[in-house]
N, CA, C and O of each residue as an XYZ file, in Angstrom:
460
protein
N       2.380     49.755     31.119
C       2.098     49.361     31.588
C       0.778     47.644     31.222
O       0.551     46.541     31.719
N       0.208     48.682     29.833
C      -0.821     47.851     29.422
C      -1.036     47.198     29.563
O      -2.053     46.669     30.011
N       0.490     46.715     28.997
C       1.210     45.138     28.435
C       1.428     44.403     29.154
O       1.524     43.194     28.940
N       1.620     45.244     30.689
C       1.774     44.826     31.573
C       0.439     43.346     32.025
O       0.634     42.131     32.003
N      -0.350     43.825     32.252
C      -1.442     43.663     32.361
C      -2.600     42.743     32.225
O      -3.476     42.377     33.010
N      -2.089     42.256     29.884
C      -2.323     40.945     29.686
C      -1.568     40.118     30.013
O      -1.832     38.919     30.107
N      -0.522     40.638     30.233
C       0.687     38.966     30.481
C       1.738     39.039     29.013
O       2.375     38.032     28.705
N       1.827     40.188     28.254
C       2.734     40.090     28.121
C       3.767     39.311     27.410
O       3.961     38.578     26.441
N       4.446     40.002     28.661
C       5.657     39.068     28.996
C       5.300     37.783     29.469
O       6.332     37.296     29.930
N       4.324     36.959     29.592
C       3.804     35.731     29.120
C       4.301     35.451     27.897
O       5.276     34.846     27.452
N       3.239     36.136     27.407
C       2.940     35.702     25.562
C       3.975     35.818     25.756
O       4.469     34.862     26.354
N       5.217     37.331     25.301
C       6.372     36.714     25.006
C       6.515     36.043     25.374
O       5.566     35.445     24.866
N       7.223     34.893     26.362
C       7.542     33.327     26.647
C       6.753     32.826     26.006
O       7.213     31.777     25.554
N       5.328     33.081     25.562
C       5.268     31.307     24.733
C       5.682     31.384     23.832
O       6.522     30.650     23.312
N       5.265     32.152     23.500
C       5.871     32.644     21.128
C       7.620     32.040     22.126
O       7.729     30.907     22.596
N       8.376     32.772     22.188
C       9.736     32.280     22.116
C       9.941     30.116     22.486
O      10.520     29.177     21.940
N       9.231     30.284     23.460
C       8.746     28.446     23.200
C       8.774     28.125     22.930
O       9.418     27.087     23.085
N       7.908     28.542     21.742
C       7.081     27.434     20.419
C       7.856     27.449     19.485
O       8.124     26.562     18.675
N       8.332     28.745     19.615
C       9.445     29.127     18.389
C      10.662     28.081     18.908
O      10.945     27.412     17.915
N      11.457     27.678     19.983
C      12.383     26.865     20.118
C      11.573     26.043     19.426
O      11.461     26.057     18.200
N      10.793     25.062     20.441
C       9.771     23.731     20.450
C      10.027     23.449     18.554
O      10.893     22.639     18.225
N       9.259     24.137     17.527
C       9.372     24.449     16.515
C      10.725     23.691     15.847
O      11.039     22.612     15.345
N      11.320     25.026     16.193
C      13.055     24.633     15.517
C      13.551     23.520     15.987
O      14.345     23.007     15.199
N      13.379     22.887     17.059
C      13.132     22.153     17.588
C      12.364     19.868     16.591
O      12.517     18.685     16.290
N      11.518     21.295     16.697
C      10.882     19.513     15.875
C      11.152     19.760     14.483
O      10.889     18.797     13.763
N      11.645     20.872     13.850
C      12.069     20.516     12.856
C      13.934     19.691     12.428
O      14.438     18.961     11.574
N      14.235     20.250     13.368
C      15.732     19.398     13.662
C      15.553     18.528     13.386
O      16.117     18.093     12.382
N      14.650     17.739     14.119
C      14.537     15.949     15.166
C      14.288     14.999     12.777
O      14.853     14.187     12.044
N      13.178     15.891     12.758
C      12.352     16.200     11.345
C      13.419     15.388     10.845
O      13.487     14.179     11.065
N      14.207     15.998     10.211
C      15.238     16.554      8.750
C      16.503     15.367      9.388
O      17.167     14.521      8.789
N      16.454     15.800     10.987
C      17.659     14.060     11.694
C      16.987     12.222     11.224
O      17.230     11.078     10.842
N      15.971     13.280     11.684
C      14.849     11.119     10.630
C      15.067     11.470      9.644
O      16.293     11.544      9.557
N      14.342     11.938      8.226
C      14.853     11.787      7.621
C      16.218     11.635      6.372
O      16.423     11.368      5.189
N      16.948     12.052      7.740
C      18.336     11.444      6.853
C      18.775     10.101      6.770
O      19.523      9.589      5.937
N      17.764      9.216      8.503
C      18.739      8.230      8.741
C      16.973      7.049      8.227
O      16.726      5.930      8.678
N      16.230      7.740      7.360
C      15.311      6.949      7.376
C      15.158      6.010      5.743
O      14.231      6.569      5.158
N      15.641      4.981      4.950
C      16.083      4.639      3.642
C      15.275      2.864      4.507
O      15.406      2.040      5.412
N      14.138      3.438      2.839
C      13.900      2.359      2.845
C      14.084      1.033      1.865
O      13.494      1.098      0.786
N      14.641      0.164      2.070
C      15.650     -0.687      1.006
C      14.261     -2.112      1.005
O      13.764     -2.593      2.023
N      14.053     -2.352      0.119
C      12.754     -3.367     -0.757
C      13.573     -3.462     -1.454
O      14.250     -2.626     -2.052
N      13.573     -5.665     -1.401
C      14.485     -6.161     -2.688
C      13.456     -6.502     -4.034
O      12.355     -6.077     -3.684
N      13.372     -6.916     -5.021
C      12.622     -7.073     -5.990
C      11.419     -7.441     -5.714
O      10.346     -6.911     -5.426
N      11.887     -8.572     -5.883
C      10.362     -9.192     -5.347
C       9.761     -8.615     -3.930
O       8.875     -9.419     -3.636
N       9.792     -8.095     -3.408
C       9.034     -7.117     -2.380
C       8.544     -6.632     -2.996
O       7.318     -6.743     -3.000
N       9.416     -5.520     -4.196
C       9.097     -4.602     -4.994
C       7.636     -5.354     -5.896
O       6.408     -5.269     -5.895
N       8.484     -5.929     -6.443
C       7.094     -7.258     -7.451
C       6.025     -7.652     -6.930
O       5.054     -7.972     -7.615
N       6.044     -7.706     -4.998
C       4.927     -8.570     -4.565
C       4.095     -7.450     -4.601
O       2.919     -7.576     -4.942
N       4.630     -6.217     -4.246
C       3.731     -5.001     -3.778
C       3.209     -4.687     -4.989
O       2.007     -4.941     -5.077
N       3.800     -4.140     -6.112
C       3.125     -4.174     -7.332
C       1.694     -4.725     -7.396
O       0.647     -4.081     -7.318
N       1.892     -6.304     -7.585
C       0.987     -7.017     -8.025
C      -0.140     -6.816     -7.340
O      -0.965     -6.308     -8.100
N      -0.836     -7.068     -5.603
C      -0.892     -5.968     -4.927
C      -1.655     -5.172     -5.428
O      -2.745     -5.546     -5.861
N      -1.409     -4.383     -5.462
C      -2.523     -2.284     -5.667
C      -2.882     -2.853     -7.381
O      -3.862     -2.615     -8.087
N      -1.944     -3.478     -7.589
C      -2.140     -3.816    -10.256
C      -3.951     -4.329     -8.955
O      -4.946     -3.617     -8.820
N      -3.620     -6.121     -8.092
C      -5.066     -6.935     -8.634
C      -6.038     -6.201     -7.545
O      -7.145     -6.709     -7.724
N      -6.153     -4.910     -6.143
C      -6.741     -3.780     -5.912
C      -6.812     -3.272     -6.860
O      -7.263     -4.367     -7.197
N      -6.841     -2.515     -7.967
C      -7.265     -1.861     -8.305
C      -7.645     -1.727     -9.441
O      -7.894     -0.690    -10.056
N      -7.751     -3.737    -10.041
C      -8.804     -4.303    -11.307
C      -7.208     -3.555    -12.436
O      -7.534     -3.109    -13.536
N      -6.109     -3.512    -12.165
C      -5.733     -3.729    -13.401
C      -4.953     -4.466    -14.262
O      -4.567     -4.083    -15.366
N      -4.756     -5.392    -13.811
C      -3.614     -6.177    -13.678
C      -4.165     -7.114    -15.344
O      -5.296     -7.558    -15.542
N      -3.002     -7.191    -16.302
C      -3.877     -6.761    -17.406
C      -4.417     -8.680    -17.603
O      -4.002     -9.543    -16.830
N      -5.297     -8.951    -18.683
C      -6.490     -9.904    -18.741
C      -5.807    -11.029    -19.414
O      -4.843    -10.845    -20.156
N      -6.234    -12.029    -19.193
C      -5.573    -13.169    -20.287
C      -5.897    -13.063    -21.341
O      -5.920    -14.148    -21.923
N      -6.285    -11.932    -22.142
C      -6.909    -11.898    -23.324
C      -6.239    -10.464    -23.991
O      -6.483    -10.055    -25.126
N      -4.953     -9.530    -22.577
C      -3.923     -9.397    -23.083
C      -2.640     -9.928    -23.053
O      -1.754     -9.634    -23.855
N      -2.503    -10.987    -21.803
C      -1.522    -11.477    -21.835
C      -1.337    -12.612    -23.104
O      -0.229    -13.019    -23.455
N      -2.138    -12.881    -23.491
C      -2.623    -14.079    -24.450
C      -1.905    -13.279    -25.745
O      -0.972    -13.860    -26.298
N      -2.415    -11.661    -26.353
C      -1.699    -11.055    -27.436
C      -0.292    -10.831    -26.900
O       0.245    -10.957    -28.000
N       0.865    -10.568    -25.972
C       1.821    -10.656    -25.858
C       2.337    -11.603    -25.582
O       3.389    -11.730    -24.955
N       1.402    -12.699    -26.184
C       2.299    -13.358    -25.645
C       3.152    -14.421    -24.774
O       3.812    -15.420    -25.062
N       2.791    -13.652    -23.412
C       3.555    -14.131    -22.108
C       2.201    -15.563    -21.609
O       1.013    -15.852    -21.747
N       3.465    -16.041    -20.993
C       3.324    -16.532    -19.295
C       2.814    -17.802    -20.849
O       1.598    -17.958    -20.957
N       3.447    -18.356    -21.589
C       2.210    -19.327    -21.949
C       0.572    -19.789    -22.075
O      -0.118    -20.800    -21.945
N       0.402    -18.036    -22.493
C      -0.506    -18.441    -22.862
C      -1.523    -18.383    -24.235
O      -1.918    -17.487    -24.982
N      -1.742    -20.043    -24.118
C      -2.391    -20.516    -25.407
C      -4.426    -20.499    -25.918
O      -5.236    -21.146    -26.582
N      -4.338    -19.278    -25.038
C      -5.539    -19.127    -25.399
C      -6.569    -17.627    -24.506
O      -6.379    -17.170    -23.379
N      -7.390    -17.298    -25.320
C      -8.067    -15.544    -24.345
C      -9.152    -16.966    -23.417
O     -10.259    -16.846    -23.942
N      -9.194    -17.527    -22.908
C     -10.197    -17.935    -22.195
C      -9.982    -18.943    -21.008
O      -8.832    -19.350    -21.169
N     -10.409    -19.429    -20.118
C     -10.023    -19.723    -18.415
C      -9.903    -20.701    -18.849
O     -10.745    -21.351    -19.468
N      -8.234    -21.127    -18.456
C      -8.210    -22.091    -18.811
C      -8.225    -23.705    -17.910
O      -7.586    -24.699    -18.254
N      -9.042    -23.603    -16.829
C      -9.911    -24.225    -16.312
C     -11.317    -24.845    -16.832
O     -11.558    -26.044    -16.695
N     -12.069    -24.099    -17.332
C     -13.406    -23.717    -17.685
C     -13.937    -23.779    -19.008
O     -14.964    -24.322    -19.415
N     -13.028    -23.107    -19.631
C     -13.237    -22.601    -21.332
C     -14.126    -21.483    -21.740
O     -14.723    -21.390    -22.813
N     -14.136    -20.692    -20.801
C     -15.499    -19.943    -21.330
C     -13.958    -18.071    -21.520
O     -12.772    -17.761    -21.416
N     -15.397    -17.520    -21.850
C     -13.767    -16.270    -22.201
C     -13.726    -15.546    -20.606
O     -14.746    -15.260    -19.979
N     -12.070    -15.284    -20.025
C     -12.649    -14.213    -18.871
C     -12.359    -12.997    -18.902
O     -11.917    -12.342    -19.846
N     -12.893    -12.313    -16.660
C     -12.315    -11.055    -17.102
C     -12.171    -11.231    -15.645
O     -12.352    -12.389    -15.270
N     -11.852    -10.245    -14.607
C     -11.445     -9.697    -13.719
C     -12.069    -10.509    -12.893
O     -11.483    -11.422    -12.312
N     -13.480    -10.224    -12.743
C     -13.908    -11.518    -11.799
C     -14.147    -12.692    -11.228
O     -14.216    -13.008    -10.040
N     -14.312    -13.536    -12.585
C     -13.651    -14.852    -13.596
C     -12.440    -15.017    -13.001
O     -12.277    -16.121    -12.483
N     -11.626    -14.315    -12.930
C     -10.460    -15.177    -12.736
C     -10.907    -15.790    -10.838
O     -11.064    -16.987    -10.601
N     -11.057    -14.530     -9.565
C     -12.032    -14.808     -8.651
C     -12.644    -15.669     -8.499
O     -12.421    -16.411     -7.543
N     -13.606    -15.901     -9.338
C     -14.644    -16.536     -8.708
C     -14.609    -18.019    -10.222
O     -15.593    -18.633     -9.809
N     -14.354    -18.483    -10.951
C     -14.152    -20.022    -11.681
C     -14.500    -20.339    -10.039
O     -14.023    -20.186     -8.914
N     -16.200    -21.134    -11.054
C     -15.508    -22.218    -10.260
C     -15.350    -23.507     -9.872
O     -15.910    -24.233     -9.050
N     -13.869    -23.710    -11.164
C     -13.196    -24.831    -10.830
C     -11.924    -24.229    -10.388
O     -11.101    -24.202    -11.303
N     -11.384    -23.592     -8.942
C     -10.617    -22.643     -8.745
C      -9.646    -23.762     -7.550
O     -10.266    -24.452     -6.741
N      -8.755    -23.775     -7.587
C      -8.996    -24.630     -6.463
C      -8.580    -24.002     -4.662
O      -7.736    -24.217     -3.792
N      -9.454    -23.382     -4.820
C      -9.871    -22.265     -3.447
C     -10.024    -21.151     -3.852
O      -9.255    -20.473     -4.533
N     -11.842    -20.707     -3.127
C     -12.662    -19.723     -3.286
C     -12.159    -18.001     -2.674
O     -11.235    -17.835     -1.878
N     -12.537    -17.493     -2.936
C     -11.609    -16.100     -2.773
C     -12.290    -15.721     -1.341
O     -12.018    -14.723     -0.674
N     -13.127    -16.621     -1.052
C     -13.864    -16.549      1.025
C     -12.878    -17.300      2.030
O     -12.980    -17.172      3.251
N     -11.540    -18.403      1.166
C     -11.341    -19.376      1.628
C      -9.751    -19.108      1.805
O      -8.935    -19.734      2.482
N      -9.523    -17.594      0.697
C      -8.143    -17.394      0.245
C      -8.147    -15.897      1.354
O      -7.073    -15.685      1.918
N      -9.062    -15.119      1.584
C      -9.490    -14.721      2.378
C      -9.156    -14.644      4.203
O      -8.212    -14.009      4.673
N      -9.753    -15.118      4.697
C      -9.386    -16.419      5.890
C      -7.915    -16.610      6.061
O      -7.348    -15.861      6.856
N      -6.952    -17.862      5.176
C      -6.674    -17.167      5.230
C      -5.427    -16.286      5.527
O      -4.511    -16.571      6.298
N      -5.533    -15.407      4.936
C      -4.495    -14.273      5.152
C      -5.057    -13.322      6.572
O      -4.497    -12.966      7.609
N      -6.054    -13.188      6.169
C      -6.926    -12.364      8.101
C      -6.294    -13.360      9.489
O      -6.149    -12.764     10.556
N      -5.894    -15.033      9.417
C      -5.572    -15.754      9.415
C      -3.484    -15.314      9.586
O      -3.131    -14.735     10.614
N      -2.448    -15.662      8.549
C      -1.364    -15.420      8.261
C      -1.213    -13.693      9.556
O      -0.574    -13.366     10.557
N      -2.097    -13.196      8.779
C      -2.273    -11.547      9.166
C      -1.574    -11.562     10.850
O      -0.563    -11.208     11.455
N      -3.120    -12.349     11.112
C      -3.017    -12.617     12.649
C      -2.305    -12.895     13.477
O      -2.407    -12.508     14.641
N      -1.007    -13.990     12.810
C       0.064    -14.809     13.267
C       1.424    -14.429     13.499
O       2.464    -14.620     14.129
N       0.569    -13.520     12.274
C       2.718    -12.583     12.803
C       2.938    -12.150     13.855
O       3.993    -12.424     14.427
N       1.625    -11.030     14.629
C       1.915    -10.934     15.322
C       2.242    -10.848     16.557
O       3.335    -10.378     16.874
């Protein structure tokens, strides 16, 4: 009698409905995971890797590339102005064809035009 006053039967229905909903959501999640496949080309993977490494400032420096003898780099200095370079210099060199601001602006325009 006391349980009926507290709405025991209504609480029991709510708990049952919650269980049914959780079961349904779990089944949907499993179904979506089975159908969800990420397919990337090698080019996409390399571009994503470059962007992440660039963001984290983990791209190899000219000095490292020079020591590895890759990309036909013949000197540890900037090919544009012949001074020793670091990650910031690559983006801020006065002899770059475009400034970092121009690159950012163009990137924002490209993203906005895709929408």
